[in-house]
N, C-alpha and C positions, 0 to 999 in steps of 0.2 A: 444767673448765667452759668452755663456749664463750662468748666475749665478744661482745657486740653492738657494732655500729658506732654510736656516739652521734651521728654526723653525719647518720644517716638517721632522720627523724622517723617515729613510728608513725602508722598511719592514724587513730588516735584523737586525736593531737595536731596532725597536719599541718593547716594552714589549708585549709578546704574551702568551696567555694561551688557549690552544685548547678547544673548546666546547666538544670535545670527552672526554678529560680528566675530564672535569667537570661532564659529565654524569657518567663516571666510579666512581668518588668519591661519587656520590649519590647512585648508585646501590650497592656499597660496604657496605653501612651502612644499606641496607635493603629496600630501596625505589624501587618499581617496575620500570622496564625499561621504560615503556610508560610514567610514571609520571616523571621520571628523565629527559627524553627528553623534556617533556612539561615544566618543571621547568627551564631547561637550555635555551630553546627557549624564555621563558618569561624574563629571566635575560638578555639575549642578546638584546631583544627588548627594555627593560628598559634602558640599558646602551647606546644603539644606537651607535653614533660615539665616545663615551667617552672612557676612559681608560679601557682596558681589561686585566690589569695585575693581577697577582695571588692575591695580597692583596685586590684589589677591588672586585674580584669575590668571594673570601672567605667571605668577609663582607656581600655580597649579599646573599650568600648561608646560612650563619648563620641567617640572618633576616628571610629567608623563613622557615628554620628549627624551629626557635623560634615560628613562627606563626602556623605552621602546624604539625611539628614533634619535639617538644621540648625534648622528651626523647632520640632522636638520636644525640643531640649536643655533648655529651661527646664521643660517638662512632665516630662521624665524626672527631673531633679534634684528637683523638687518632690514627685513621687510617691515618690521614694526616701526623702525625709525623712518623708513621711506614713507609709509602711510601717514605718519604723524607730522611730517614736515610741512612747511607752508608752500614750498615750490609745487605748482600744479602739474598734473599730467595732461598732455595733449596727445591723445592716441588717434592716429589716422589709419583706419582699416579699409584699404581699398580692395577691389576685386570685381570681376565681371558680374553681369546680371545672373542671378540664380546660384552664385557660388556659395552663399551662406553668410555674408557679412552681417546682415541684420540679426540673425540668430546668435552668432558668436559675440556681437556687440553687447547684447543683453547679458549674456553669461559673464563677459569680461567686466562690464560695468558693476555688476553685483559683486564680483570677486575683488575688484580694486576699489570698491566704495566710491564709485563715480556716479554722481546724481544726474549728470547731463549726457544724454545720447541724442545725436542728431544725424539723420540721413541726408545725403547730398540731394536726393530727390525732393526732400522738404525744402532745402535751400533753393533749389531750382524753382519751386512753386512761389517762393517769396520774390526771387529776382525777377521772374517773368511778370509779376504784378507791376513792376516799374518800367518794364520795357515792352511796349505794345507789340502785338503779334506781327504787325506790318513791318516793324523795324527788326525784330529778332524772332523770325518764325521757328528757328531751330529749338528754341526754348519750350516750344509747345508740343514737341513730339518726344517719344522715348529715344534713348541713345541709339538703339538698333534700327531706328527708322530715319535717322538723320541723313543718311546717304540718299534717300529719295527726294530730298529737298536741296541737294547740292548739284549745280550744273557746271559745265565747262571743266570737268575733271576727267583725266585719262580713262580711268576704269571705275567700275561700280565699287570695288573694294577701296580704292583711293578716295572716292566720294564719301564712303561710310566713315573712314578714319578722319578725313577732313571735317566732316560734319560733327563727329563725336568730339574732336578737339575744340572746334569752335564753340559748341555748347558747353563743354567742360570748363573752358577758360572763363566764361561768364559766371558759371556756378562757383568757381574758385575765388572770384571777387567776394562773393558772399561768405565763403568759407573762411577767408582771411579775416573778415569782419567779426565772425563768431570767435575765432581764435584770439583776436586782439582783445575782445571784450572779456573772454574767460581769463586771460592773463592779467588784465587790469583788475579783475575782481579776485585774483588768486584762486580761481575755481577750475577744477579739472573738468575736461570734456572729452567725450569719445565721439568721433565723427566717422561714419562709415558710408561706403558707397562707391559706385563705379567711376565717378568723376574725379576721384583722388589719383590723378595720373602721376606716376613717378617721373621726376624731372620737370614737372610743370608747377612746382610749388617752391620756387626760389625765395618767396617772401618768408618762409619759415626760418631762414638764417638769422634774421634780425631778432627772433624771439628765443633762440636757443639758450641764452644765458638766463632767461627768466622762467623757463619751464622745461620739464623733461618731455621732449617731443619724440615720439616714436612713430615711424612710418613702416607699415607692413602691407604686403600684398597677399591676399588670400587666394588660393587657386585650387582648381580640380583639373588635373592634367588629362585624365581620361574622359573623352567626349561622352561616352555612354553613361558614366557615373554622373557627369554634369547634367545630362538630359534627365536622369532619374530625380534630380533635385526638384524639377518643375512638377513632377507628379506628387512629390511629398508636399510641396507648397500648396498645391491644389487641394489636397486632403486636409491640410491645416486651415486653409482660408479659401473658400470657394470663390471669393471676390477676385482672387489672383488666378484667373483661369489659365490653365496650362496651354491651351490652344494657341493663343497669341504668341507666347514665347517660343513654342515649338515650331511655329510657322517661320519665325525669324531666327531659328537656332544657328544657322550658318553665320549670320551677322553677329550674333551674340558671341560665337566662338572667335570670329575675326577680331572683335574688340578685346576679347580675353587674350588672344595671341599677342596683340599689340601691347597690352598692359604688362604681360610677362616679359616681353622683349625690352620694354622700357625699364622695368625693375632690374633686369639683369645688367643693363647698361649702367644703371645708377647705383648698383650694389644695395638695393633695397631688399630686405629679407622676404623670401617667398615661402609661405606656409601652406602645405598641402592639406586640404580639408576633406579627407576621406573618413576621418574620425573626429567628432566634435571634441572628445576628451583629449585626444592627442594634440589637435590643433590648439586648443585652449592652453594646454601645458606649454607648448612650444612658444606661443605668443607671450605668455607670462614670463618665460625665461628671457625672451628678447627685451621685455619691458624692465625686468629686474636688472639686466646687464646695462641698459641705458641709464637707469636711475642711479647707478653707482659711478657714472662718469662726472 
């Protein structure tokens, strides 16, 4: 029988630290992505066949930061402790239809090493399986169509907001269940979507000692810039046809206005999404500040 060399560790036992995680740790503290990849590549080249355990790589990163970005060293060390702790993140990224919450959620989850992303539209799909259409018809239509199914309300706009609130409150029951499960498992989760209405999630108070909970509203204040988002979505995914959204654009903007007004009343941070990089940076800063409390 051929003997194995015990001095060579197997891939399963050898200390491992992904270059991807190293890139994320650099981007989190504000280093541009292209520079983060460059720094990571240089560190990998320098180490060669040597040890790539976390301790070695952290030392290498600190040497680079000391030379090029000394002001970021405290930020880097603090983020490292935040990411490694057991207290989970519960990130709630709200925003009107077409504002860009789904796109930013993916970027933020990668950056913050969060493995669970859930959209409130997916939660709505689950909730409506347990509530027949005859009982809760509003769960079977898009948010911007809810006003068409509300009667005995003064105006069309009032009907829309009433219908939107009614649908959202049902979705938030499911949202709370997801958060409760995540906290029980000490697992971070990022939830995004239009149903995350500021002021309608009082249930979060009972979980604040067990998780870092961050509420943020994403926004595009300029209507024409918001409208352009639907053209971009159509180019990226033809199944999300722009026509339906543009036909209901006034309703979409009315819901957006309502969300912004609620966020202002409840002092929820509003992040403008005219630049993905800038919005991502501002959100990360909000999360960093919350994690230190």
